[in-house]
N, C-alpha and C positions, 0 to 999 in steps of 0.2 A: 207594759214592761212581760215580755212575754221571757217563754220558757220552752225547750221540748222534751219530751218525757217520753221512752220509753219502756216497757213490759212486757215481763219474758210470759213465756207459753214454758216452763221450763218439765222437760219428759224427768221424769223419775223411770228408774231404769235400775237393776242391780249393780251393785260396782267391789273392784275389789281394794281399793287405795282409798285410802285420803285425797292424794294426787290427780285419779279420775276426776275426782268430784273438784279437786279448781283447774281442771282443764276445760271443764263443763262448763264453769262462771264464768272464766275467762272467756269461751267464746264466745258467749251471750255477750257482755259483756262490750268485746273488741267489737261486738257488731251491732251495739251500741252507740256507738262510740263513729263509729264506720260511717253515721248519721249524723254526728256530735250530737246527741242527745243533754240535756243537761241533768236528767234524773233517770234512771233507772232502776226499773220497780222486781222483782222478785217475789216469787210467792211463799205464802205463809208455808210451814209445815215443809219447807225442802230440803231443810236442810238428814228428814229422816233418812233422807234417801243412804246417807252415811252408815246407820244400822243395818242395810243391808250387806257389807264389811264381811263382821259376822266378829265370832271368837276363835280363838285359836281350834276350840272342836265343834268348827264349823255352822255353833249354830248363830240366827243373827243377835247383834243385839239390841237388847233394853232400852227403852226411854230411860228408862234412868241413867243409860249408860251417856245417850249422847249429849248431857251437861259438859262430858269429858272433851271434844272436840271442840270448846267453843273458844278458847288461848288460838284457838288453828285457825277458826270459822273465823274471826278480829282481826287478826294478822295479815289472813288473804285480802279481804276486801278492805281494808287499811290499802295496805299497798297498793289496790289496784284503783281504788278514789284516791289516790294521790298520782299514780301515774299515770289515769286516765282525765286527770280533774273534776272530774262528775262527780254528783250528789248520785250516791247511790243509798239505794232503804233493800236493805239485806233479806226481803220477805221474813222470817221469825224465826227463830233458834230459839229452844227449849235449855234453861241454865237456871241451877240452883243456887238458890236460898239458904242457907241454913239446912232445915229438909226440906223444901218449902220446891216444888219444878212451874215457872209462869213460860211461858209462851210469850219473847218481848221479840219488837219490829227491830229495828237497826237503820237506822242511820249514820252511813260514812259520809264527813262531810272529804272537800277534798284534798285541805289541811290536817288531815290523819284525826282528828278529831270527834269520834263518839258521840253517838245523842238513846241511847232508851224507850220504849213504852210500852209500860204488857200488858198485855193483851186481859181489856175488863170484864170482857162475859162470856164469862166460859161457858162450853156446851155439854150440855148430859150425857156423850163419847168421855171428852175432858176430861169429866171428874170423874165417872167410876170406872174408864178405862185406863187413866191416866196421870188422874192423881192429883190434877192440873193444880195451882192456884189463881185465884180474876189480881192482876193487879190493883194496887190501892191511889190511882189518882191521874189527871189527866193535865199533858201536858202539851204545848205546838212552840216550832222550832223556829227559832229564824232564820233563813238564809241569803245570799245573794242576789235569789230570783223571788222571794217575796217567801208568805210566813204557813209551812203546811201542817196538819198534822198528821198524825199513819193510827187509825184503823182496825183494826186485823178481820176480819172476815164474820161471825154474828158479831162485835160491837154496832158492825152500818143500819146490824139489824133494828137499832134503840137509837129514835129522833132524840132522844131527850143530848147526846154524851155527839151529834156530833149539831146541834144544838150548841153547847160548849165550847165546841169546836171552835168556830165561823165566829161568837159570841169573843172568844180570847183572838180573834185576827187571821186565823184562818183562810186560804183562798183556794187551797189543792188540797184537795183528803184523799191522800194513798191507802190503799186496801189490801189485802193482801192476804189475800183468798185459798183456801183447798174442803175440796169441795167434792162426797161421790160419789153423786148422783143425781139428776137434772131438778126432783125437786131443790135440795140445798141451791146448785146451781143461784136455780134461782130467783127465795130466798135471797140470798144478797145480791142476786142485776137487779132483778126489781128494787130491790130497799137503798141501793145503790142506787138509780132515779130517783126517788123519791127525795132524798137531802142533795141532791144538786137541786133538783127545786126550792123545796123547802126555805133555803141557804143559800142562793144563788152562788151556787160553788164551781168546781169541776170535786171529778171523785177517778182519780185512774185507780183500776182494778185487776190485779191478775191471780190466776190461781193454775199448781197441780196438775201438770197431766202425766199420760204414761202408767207406771203401775209399778209395786215395789213385792209379788209375787210372797217374800217370805218376813213380809211387816206387817205384822196382824195392823186393819183400821185405816191402810195404805196401798192395802190391794183393789182398789176400784178407787180412779180420779177423775171429776170433770170439771172441765177447764176450759177458758176461756177470757182474755184480755179483754177490758175497754175503758175507754177513755171520754166520761162520759158529763156532760156538757147542761145546766139549764132548759126548759124548755122555750126559745122566744127565739127575733126577728133575726139576729145576729150568726143565734149558735144553727148548725142543723136541723131539724123538723123533732126527727125524731131522740134526737139530744146526744147523739154518740159524733163525734168526730172520729173513730176508728175501731175495728174491731177488729180478732182475731178468724180464726176457722176450729170450732168448735174440737176440739183435742190436739191437736196438730203442735209440734217442736218449734215456735215462731218467737218473733218477738216485732211484735209489732207499735209505730213510733207516729206523735202526732204533736202540733205548736198548737199551745196554751198562751193564749191571746190574758194577759188579768186588768186591760180598760176595758176588755165588755162586760167582763164582771162587774169593776163600778159603772159600766154604763149602764147597765138594767137592775141596780137595785135600785139606780135613781131612777130610772124613768122608760123601762121595762113596761113591753102592755100589759106587765102582771112587777107589782112591791113588793113581796111577797114576806124579802124579812124585813120591812121599814112595815109595810103592815098586821105584823102581826096584834091582836087584844092582849097584850100585858097588863088591860087591867082588871082579863078574866082569868090569866093565865100565868105562870112563873113564868117570866124573866131568868136568864142566863147567862152568868156573866163568867 
């Protein structure tokens, strides 16, 4: 089984309307479509660009108001997924349930279905400044191209949750990210490599680039897309199928061969998933 993935280094800049946002999104999706991608990944928090539209008084919108765009966001991506016949991981969007805010990754299927995975590990800034709440469970998602999971940014830094995703059958981890400096970027990037090695899975990650000068905590972005593999003979030695140019507005694309994962799990130079010492530490199911 092979699948082609595209990852968007989404350029954040001030906009004046939802239409501007929709046009930018459509541009990236059409670019991925031109490369015959099966999946396209957007970054975490890229919909914060909508906060820059501002209110009637010319003030930027607050994080509490971002969920007001949820219906338009979903309709846009549902329509684009159906038109292009691609699976679109629409980055993350902040939604409201009751009086709580959640940072939620969305998978838009070509047939119009929508699946959600809330971010499970919340950073101190998300808690203190935006009062985010963590999700309460992990799912994996079946597609016609294989089983995937969506783990957002900070989530990839926790080995246990990726073990659980692999144990549930995920072969590809999509990791939308948003980091404001080199330290945060490299935390996500290095742990993405570790998770790919530990679990013998692919990790597809991307981040926001550019800036939103009027939106607090989105003024600085340091991002780069990458498609990451295990480090074994069938794959590139550095475990990178493709990576973007840091902080550039662009889309990267690569082909994933799931049969190679099954091959290295069975008879690779190392067999890290099979060789777990579950007599010494917990198994994940």
